[in-house]
C-alpha positions as CSV (number, residue, x, y, z in Angstrom):
1,M,9.9,-17.9,-21.4
2,T,7.3,-17.6,-18.6
3,E,3.7,-18.8,-18.4
4,A,2.7,-15.4,-17.2
5,F,4.0,-13.9,-20.4
6,L,2.1,-16.5,-22.5
7,Q,-1.0,-15.5,-20.7
8,Y,-0.2,-11.8,-21.3
9,V,0.2,-12.1,-25.0
10,W,-2.9,-14.2,-25.3
11,H,-4.9,-12.0,-23.1
12,H,-4.1,-8.7,-25.0
13,S,-4.1,-10.4,-28.4
14,L,-0.6,-9.8,-29.2
15,L,0.0,-12.7,-31.5
16,E,0.6,-12.4,-35.1
17,G,-0.4,-14.5,-38.1
18,P,-3.1,-17.1,-38.4
19,L,-3.5,-19.6,-35.5
20,T,-3.8,-23.3,-36.2
21,T,-4.0,-26.2,-34.0
22,V,-1.4,-28.8,-34.0
23,D,-3.7,-30.9,-36.4
24,G,-3.8,-28.1,-38.8
25,L,-7.3,-26.7,-37.9
26,P,-7.7,-22.8,-38.2
27,V,-8.4,-21.0,-35.1
28,V,-10.2,-17.5,-35.1
29,V,-10.1,-15.7,-31.6
30,E,-13.4,-13.7,-31.3
31,R,-12.9,-13.3,-27.5
32,P,-9.8,-14.4,-25.5
33,G,-11.6,-14.7,-22.3
34,E,-11.3,-13.3,-18.8
35,L,-8.1,-14.0,-16.9
36,N,-8.8,-16.1,-13.8
37,H,-6.7,-15.3,-10.7
38,D,-8.1,-18.1,-8.8
39,A,-8.0,-21.9,-9.0
40,G,-9.2,-23.4,-12.4
41,P,-8.2,-22.6,-16.0
42,D,-6.4,-19.6,-16.8
43,F,-9.3,-17.9,-18.9
44,F,-13.1,-18.1,-18.6
45,D,-15.7,-17.6,-21.1
46,A,-13.5,-17.3,-24.3
47,R,-15.1,-17.3,-27.8
48,L,-13.4,-19.2,-30.5
49,I,-14.0,-20.5,-34.0
50,I,-12.2,-23.7,-34.6
51,N,-12.3,-25.1,-38.1
52,G,-15.6,-23.2,-38.7
53,I,-17.4,-24.3,-35.5
54,R,-18.0,-21.6,-32.9
55,W,-17.0,-22.7,-29.3
56,A,-17.5,-21.1,-26.0
57,G,-15.6,-22.2,-22.9
58,N,-12.2,-22.1,-21.1
59,V,-8.6,-21.6,-22.1
60,E,-5.6,-23.1,-20.4
61,V,-1.9,-21.8,-21.1
62,H,1.3,-23.8,-20.4
63,I,4.9,-23.3,-21.5
64,K,5.0,-27.2,-22.3
65,A,1.8,-29.1,-23.2
66,S,2.9,-31.7,-20.7
67,D,2.7,-29.2,-17.9
68,W,-1.2,-30.1,-18.2
69,N,-0.3,-33.6,-16.5
70,A,2.4,-32.3,-14.3
71,H,0.1,-30.0,-12.9
72,H,-2.5,-32.6,-12.3
73,H,-5.3,-31.1,-14.6
74,S,-6.2,-34.5,-15.9
75,Q,-7.8,-35.3,-12.5
76,D,-9.5,-32.1,-12.1
77,K,-13.1,-31.8,-13.3
78,A,-12.7,-28.0,-13.5
79,Y,-10.6,-28.5,-16.7
80,N,-13.3,-30.6,-18.6
81,N,-14.5,-27.7,-20.5
82,V,-11.3,-26.4,-21.7
83,I,-11.9,-25.6,-25.5
84,L,-8.2,-24.6,-26.2
85,H,-4.7,-25.4,-25.0
86,I,-2.1,-22.6,-25.5
87,V,1.5,-23.9,-25.3
88,Y,4.9,-22.7,-26.2
89,I,6.2,-26.2,-26.8
90,H,4.0,-29.2,-27.9
91,D,5.8,-32.2,-26.4
92,T,2.5,-34.4,-26.0
93,D,-1.1,-34.8,-26.9
94,I,-3.7,-34.0,-24.0
95,K,-7.0,-35.5,-23.4
96,L,-9.9,-34.6,-21.2
97,Q,-11.3,-37.0,-18.8
98,N,-14.1,-37.9,-21.3
99,G,-11.2,-39.1,-23.8
100,K,-11.5,-36.3,-26.2
101,M,-8.4,-34.5,-27.5
102,V,-7.8,-30.9,-26.3
103,P,-7.4,-28.6,-29.4
104,T,-3.9,-27.3,-28.9
105,V,-2.2,-24.2,-30.6
106,V,1.6,-23.8,-30.4
107,I,2.4,-19.9,-30.3
108,A,6.0,-19.9,-30.2
109,D,6.0,-18.4,-33.9
110,A,3.2,-16.3,-33.2
111,I,4.8,-14.0,-30.8
112,P,6.3,-10.9,-32.4
113,E,10.1,-11.0,-31.7
114,F,9.9,-7.2,-30.5
115,V,7.2,-8.1,-28.1
116,W,9.5,-10.7,-26.4
117,E,12.5,-8.3,-26.5
118,N,10.5,-5.5,-24.9
119,Y,9.4,-8.0,-22.0
120,D,12.7,-9.4,-21.7
121,S,14.3,-6.0,-21.3
122,L,11.8,-5.2,-18.5
123,M,12.3,-8.4,-16.7
124,N,16.0,-8.1,-16.8
125,P,16.9,-4.5,-16.8
126,E,20.5,-3.1,-16.7
127,E,22.2,-3.0,-13.3
128,N,21.5,-0.2,-11.1
129,Q,18.1,0.3,-12.8
130,P,15.5,-0.1,-10.0
131,I,12.6,1.2,-12.4
132,P,12.9,-1.3,-15.2
133,C,11.1,1.0,-17.8
134,S,13.2,4.1,-16.7
135,N,15.2,4.6,-20.0
136,R,11.9,4.4,-22.0
137,L,9.4,6.6,-20.0
138,K,9.7,9.4,-22.5
139,E,7.7,6.9,-25.0
140,I,4.7,7.2,-22.8
141,P,2.3,9.9,-23.9
142,D,1.5,12.3,-21.2
143,F,-2.2,11.6,-21.1
144,L,-1.6,7.9,-20.7
145,F,1.0,8.5,-17.9
146,Q,-1.6,10.8,-16.1
147,M,-4.5,8.3,-16.4
148,S,-2.2,5.6,-15.0
149,Q,-1.2,7.9,-12.0
150,D,-4.9,8.5,-11.2
151,R,-5.6,4.7,-11.1
152,L,-2.4,4.0,-8.9
153,L,-3.5,6.9,-6.5
154,I,-6.7,5.2,-5.9
155,E,-5.0,1.9,-5.5
156,R,-2.7,3.5,-2.9
157,I,-5.7,5.0,-0.9
158,E,-7.5,1.8,-1.0
159,R,-4.6,-0.3,0.2
160,K,-4.3,2.1,3.2
161,S,-7.9,1.7,3.7
162,G,-7.3,-1.8,4.8
163,D,-5.4,-0.4,7.8
164,V,-8.4,1.8,8.5
165,Q,-10.8,-1.1,8.3
166,R,-8.6,-3.3,10.8
167,I,-8.3,-0.5,13.2
168,L,-12.2,0.4,12.8
169,K,-12.8,-3.3,13.4
170,D,-10.9,-3.1,16.5
171,S,-12.6,0.0,17.7
172,K,-16.0,-1.7,17.1
173,G,-17.0,0.9,14.6
174,S,-15.9,4.1,16.6
175,W,-14.5,6.5,14.1
176,E,-13.1,8.9,16.7
177,Q,-11.3,5.8,18.3
178,A,-10.1,4.7,15.1
179,C,-8.7,8.2,14.4
180,Y,-7.0,8.4,17.9
181,W,-5.3,4.8,17.3
182,L,-4.3,5.4,13.8
183,T,-2.9,8.9,14.5
184,A,-0.8,7.3,17.3
185,H,0.4,4.7,14.9
186,Y,2.0,7.3,12.6
187,F,3.3,9.2,15.4
188,G,5.9,6.3,16.0
189,G,7.2,6.6,12.5
190,K,8.2,3.4,11.0
191,T,10.5,2.3,14.1
192,N,7.7,2.6,16.8
193,A,4.6,2.5,14.9
194,F,2.9,-0.5,16.3
195,L,4.3,0.5,19.8
196,F,2.6,3.8,19.5
197,E,-0.6,2.2,18.4
198,L,-0.4,-0.2,21.5
199,L,0.1,2.8,23.7
200,A,-2.9,4.5,22.5
201,K,-5.0,1.2,22.8
202,K,-3.8,0.8,26.3
203,T,-4.8,4.5,27.1
204,P,-8.6,4.6,26.7
205,M,-10.1,7.9,25.4
206,S,-12.7,7.5,28.3
207,I,-9.8,8.2,30.6
208,L,-8.4,10.9,28.7
209,S,-11.5,12.7,28.4
210,K,-11.7,13.0,32.3
211,I,-8.4,14.5,32.7
212,K,-8.1,16.3,29.3
213,D,-7.9,19.8,30.9
214,N,-4.8,18.9,32.6
215,P,-1.7,18.5,30.3
216,F,0.6,17.4,33.1
217,R,-1.8,14.4,34.1
218,I,-2.3,13.5,30.4
219,E,1.5,13.4,29.8
220,S,2.3,11.4,33.0
221,L,-0.3,8.9,31.9
222,F,1.1,8.4,28.5
223,F,4.6,8.1,29.9
224,G,3.4,5.8,32.6
225,Q,1.6,3.4,30.1
226,A,4.6,3.4,27.9
227,G,6.5,2.0,30.9
228,L,9.0,4.8,30.9
229,L,8.4,5.8,34.6
230,E,9.3,2.7,36.3
231,K,12.4,3.9,38.3
232,E,13.9,6.4,40.3
233,F,15.0,9.8,38.5
234,A,17.5,12.5,39.3
235,D,15.1,15.2,38.0
236,D,12.2,16.5,39.7
237,Y,9.9,16.5,36.7
238,P,10.0,12.8,35.9
239,N,9.7,11.7,39.6
240,A,6.6,14.1,39.8
241,M,5.1,12.2,36.9
242,C,5.8,8.9,38.5
243,R,3.8,10.0,41.5
244,E,1.1,11.2,39.3
245,Y,1.0,8.1,37.3
246,N,0.8,6.0,40.4
247,Y,-2.4,7.9,41.4
248,L,-4.1,7.5,37.8
249,Q,-3.1,3.8,37.6
250,A,-4.7,3.1,40.9
251,A,-7.8,5.2,40.1
252,Y,-8.4,3.8,36.7
253,G,-6.9,0.3,36.9
254,V,-4.6,0.6,33.9
255,S,-1.3,-1.2,33.4
256,P,2.0,-0.2,31.6
257,M,3.7,-1.4,28.6
258,E,7.3,-3.1,28.8
259,S,9.7,-0.1,28.6
260,H,12.6,-2.3,26.9
261,L,10.2,-2.4,23.6
262,W,10.7,1.2,22.8
263,K,13.6,1.7,20.1
264,F,15.8,4.6,20.2
265,F,18.7,3.1,18.2
266,R,19.4,4.9,15.0
267,L,16.9,7.4,15.4
268,R,17.5,11.1,15.2
269,P,17.0,12.6,18.6
270,A,14.1,14.8,17.4
271,S,12.3,11.3,16.9
272,F,13.0,9.8,20.1
273,P,9.8,8.2,21.5
274,T,10.3,10.5,24.5
275,L,9.6,13.6,22.4
276,R,6.8,11.9,20.4
277,I,4.9,10.8,23.5
278,S,5.1,14.3,24.8
279,Q,4.1,15.8,21.5
280,F,1.2,13.2,21.4
281,A,0.1,14.1,24.8
282,N,0.0,17.7,24.0
283,L,-2.0,17.0,20.6
284,I,-4.7,15.1,22.7
285,C,-4.9,18.0,25.2
286,K,-5.3,20.5,22.6
287,S,-7.7,18.6,20.3
288,S,-10.5,16.4,21.4
289,N,-12.7,14.8,18.8
290,L,-10.0,14.5,16.2
291,F,-12.1,12.9,13.7
292,S,-14.9,15.4,13.8
293,K,-12.3,18.2,13.0
294,L,-11.0,16.1,10.0
295,L,-14.5,15.9,8.6
296,E,-14.9,19.8,9.0
297,A,-11.5,20.6,7.7
298,D,-11.9,22.3,4.4
299,D,-8.0,22.7,3.4
300,I,-4.7,21.6,4.4
301,K,-3.8,24.7,6.4
302,T,-6.6,23.9,8.8
303,L,-5.3,20.3,9.2
304,R,-1.8,21.4,9.7
305,A,-2.8,23.7,12.5
306,L,-4.4,21.0,14.7
307,F,-0.8,19.6,14.9
308,D,0.8,22.7,15.9
309,V,1.9,21.2,19.3
310,K,5.0,21.4,21.4
311,T,6.5,19.2,24.0
312,S,6.1,20.1,27.7
313,D,8.9,22.6,29.1
314,Y,10.9,19.7,30.5
315,W,11.8,18.5,27.1
316,L,13.2,21.9,26.0
317,T,16.4,20.8,27.4
318,H,16.0,17.1,27.2
319,Y,15.8,14.2,24.8
320,N,16.0,11.6,27.5
321,F,15.2,11.8,31.1
322,D,18.0,13.0,33.4
323,K,20.2,14.1,30.4
324,E,20.2,17.8,30.0
325,T,20.9,19.2,26.6
326,P,21.1,22.9,25.3
327,A,17.7,24.5,25.3
328,R,15.6,23.9,21.9
329,Q,12.1,24.0,20.9
330,K,10.9,20.6,20.0
331,S,7.8,21.1,17.8
332,M,6.5,18.9,15.1
333,G,8.1,19.5,11.8
334,K,6.1,20.2,8.8
335,N,7.1,16.9,6.9
336,F,6.2,15.1,9.9
337,I,2.9,16.5,10.1
338,D,2.3,15.9,6.2
339,T,3.4,12.2,6.8
340,I,0.6,11.8,9.4
341,I,-2.2,13.4,7.3
342,I,-1.1,11.4,4.1
343,N,-0.8,8.1,5.7
344,A,-3.6,8.4,8.5
345,W,-6.1,11.2,8.1
346,I,-6.7,11.2,4.4
347,P,-7.2,7.3,4.3
348,L,-9.7,7.7,7.3
349,L,-11.4,10.3,5.4
350,F,-11.7,8.4,2.0
351,E,-12.7,5.1,3.9
352,Y,-15.5,7.2,5.8
353,G,-16.8,8.5,2.4
354,A,-16.7,5.1,0.9
355,L,-18.5,3.4,3.8
356,H,-21.0,6.1,3.9
357,D,-21.6,6.7,0.4
358,D,-20.4,10.4,0.8
359,E,-18.6,11.5,-2.3
360,R,-17.8,14.8,-1.0
361,C,-15.5,13.0,1.8
362,K,-13.9,11.0,-0.9
363,E,-13.4,13.9,-3.3
364,Q,-12.0,16.0,-0.3
365,A,-9.4,13.3,0.4
366,F,-8.0,13.6,-3.2
367,N,-8.2,17.6,-2.9
368,L,-6.1,17.4,0.4
369,L,-3.3,15.3,-1.2
370,Q,-3.2,17.7,-4.4
371,Q,-2.7,20.6,-1.8
372,L,0.2,18.8,-0.1
373,P,3.7,19.0,-1.4
374,S,5.4,15.9,-2.9
375,E,6.9,13.6,-0.4
376,K,10.8,13.4,-0.5
377,N,12.2,9.8,0.2
378,R,14.2,7.2,-1.5
379,I,11.5,6.1,-3.9
380,T,10.5,9.6,-5.1
381,K,14.2,10.4,-5.7
382,L,14.4,7.2,-7.9
383,W,11.5,8.5,-10.0
384,S,13.0,12.0,-10.1
385,D,16.3,10.6,-11.4
386,A,14.2,8.9,-14.1
387,G,12.7,12.2,-15.1
388,V,9.4,12.0,-13.3
389,E,9.1,14.7,-10.7
390,P,5.9,14.6,-8.6
391,K,4.3,18.0,-8.1
392,N,2.2,17.2,-5.1
393,A,1.4,14.3,-2.7
394,A,-1.1,13.0,-4.9
395,E,1.5,12.2,-7.6
396,S,4.2,11.0,-5.1
397,Q,1.6,8.6,-3.6
398,A,1.0,7.4,-7.1
399,V,4.8,6.8,-8.0
400,I,5.4,5.1,-4.7
401,Q,2.5,2.7,-5.2
402,R,3.8,2.0,-8.7
403,Y,7.3,1.3,-7.4
404,N,6.3,-0.7,-4.5
405,E,3.6,-2.7,-6.0
406,Y,4.8,-3.3,-9.6
407,C,8.5,-2.2,-10.2
408,S,10.1,-3.8,-7.2
409,Q,7.9,-6.7,-7.6
410,K,8.7,-7.1,-11.3
411,K,5.0,-7.2,-12.0
412,C,5.5,-5.0,-15.2
413,L,2.8,-7.3,-17.0
414,D,0.3,-5.6,-14.7
415,C,1.4,-2.2,-15.2
416,Q,-0.3,0.0,-17.9
417,L,3.0,1.8,-18.9
418,A,4.8,-1.6,-19.3
419,F,1.9,-2.7,-21.4
420,R,2.3,0.4,-23.7
421,L,5.9,-0.3,-23.9
422,I,5.8,-4.2,-24.6
423,K,3.4,-3.7,-27.4
424,T,5.5,-0.8,-28.9
425,K,7.8,-1.7,-31.6
426,K,11.0,0.5,-31.0
């Protein structure tokens, strides 16, 4: 038994039979109250009728009545207006600071057995069942599942908007700079994300704008700032970049990162930082004012076209400096482009709409997600195995949000689907 479960059955009025206090006084619940997620009593503004007298106040929930004292509520004035104590076990009487007894209701026998069994099966699923309700998903009506998906998609975008707000604050409100930094962040993938963001922050847009017409200078600047040009090379191209970076460094007073920070281990060669830096440099050369282009884009095809960039010629035959490989075009893959759009550009667009009260931008963010194919990763495969096949990126973002924030955290009590299953008798 958990306190969270007791709060849940009280909050959702899942108790059966007439309720009475330990003194035998009848209790009628007109309103269970608002669940409090902060310090203080568990429920605010409850409406109860106790022995024919109407009460308004707070409700506290514990497994054992003695938990009131164990939690030091007797010394906290915030609990003086508690009008009812809900417990699973009554092991002591409780008094308020004014000496009055707190009316107490024991709900152990009022919880339907099937409600507890449903909850217990979710909290203790079978082995190798990462989605606790996977064997009961067919019981969820389609309309309820879709409503839940829509809410989760909004949650997901709002959570990602936190990253946008952080970067926008760092950029002192410049949306173009925030777009530049956030795009760089996701260019690094999971392994080098914050290093790419740092690279962008150490390479000011003001400098890039002065040399944007020269792809070689842009690439030299990025590789130099990444700290990857601080040695003598066998190949002519990196040595030429070294000379160019030395000039740019002296002209603009920039300083490089430490090269050892970059991670290559366990990355596919196509994801090596060297290739990504070259692709990013070419993106910057090709498309200035990235955020303005995002605002102007009407469809996903237009956005993808912005990322139709390749590496410089040197990287056609290299993944690392001085190590030649068979010639191969190293363009950005479609899945990689979609990942940047989903994780960086769509949250940017949504947050811009939210802060500027622009519903068109917010609606466009959702429309773009619906135009993108579903993501293919470990989490979407779990849902696919459970019989839920996302049709587009909006749906895959929703199931990723459900798994990350609810399933893996065992927060079934906060999930709309689990609520339906808990209160439904099999």
